[in-house]
C-alpha positions as CSV (number, residue, x, y, z in Angstrom):
1,X,0.0,0.0,0.0
2,X,2.8,2.4,0.9
3,X,4.5,2.1,-2.5
4,X,1.2,2.9,-4.4
5,X,1.6,6.6,-3.7
6,X,4.5,6.8,-6.0
7,X,2.5,5.3,-8.9
8,X,0.0,8.1,-9.0
9,X,2.6,10.3,-10.8
10,X,2.6,7.9,-13.7
11,X,-1.2,7.9,-13.9
12,X,-1.5,11.7,-13.6
13,X,1.2,12.2,-16.2
14,X,-0.5,9.9,-18.6
15,X,-4.1,11.2,-18.2
16,X,-3.1,14.9,-18.1
17,X,-0.6,14.4,-20.9
18,X,2.2,16.0,-18.9
19,X,5.6,15.5,-20.7
20,X,8.5,14.0,-18.8
21,X,10.4,17.3,-18.8
22,X,7.7,18.9,-16.7
23,X,7.5,18.5,-12.9
24,X,4.4,17.5,-11.0
25,X,4.3,19.3,-7.7
26,X,2.0,18.9,-4.8
27,X,2.0,21.0,-1.7
28,X,-0.3,21.1,1.3
29,X,0.3,23.8,3.9
30,X,-0.9,23.0,7.4
31,X,-0.7,24.8,10.7
32,X,-1.3,28.3,12.0
33,X,0.7,31.5,11.3
34,X,3.2,32.6,13.9
35,X,3.6,36.4,13.5
36,X,6.4,36.4,16.1
37,X,8.6,34.1,14.0
38,X,11.2,36.3,12.2
39,X,10.9,34.7,8.8
40,X,7.2,35.5,8.7
41,X,8.1,39.3,8.9
42,X,9.6,39.2,5.4
43,X,8.1,40.8,2.4
44,X,8.2,38.3,-0.5
45,X,7.6,39.0,-4.2
46,X,6.0,36.1,-6.0
47,X,5.3,35.3,-9.6
48,X,1.7,35.3,-10.6
49,X,0.1,31.8,-10.3
50,X,-0.4,31.7,-14.1
51,X,3.3,32.4,-14.7
52,X,4.3,29.5,-12.5
53,X,1.6,26.8,-12.9
54,X,-0.5,25.2,-15.6
55,X,-3.9,23.9,-14.6
56,X,-5.5,21.2,-16.8
57,X,-9.1,20.0,-16.8
58,X,-10.6,23.2,-15.4
59,X,-11.9,24.8,-18.7
60,X,-15.2,26.7,-18.6
């Protein structure tokens, strides 16, 4: 059962037609913000989501 989680990349890549030179990334943020933690005081400039990600299967 534990090794099945690695196989989902193969299935997603096949069905979404994602080429091998593209990376499939998954991230789930959990927890609560800690405003007293120094790293959280930084101002970060980010790319727009559309410049950094491609979403498939969400057409109108």
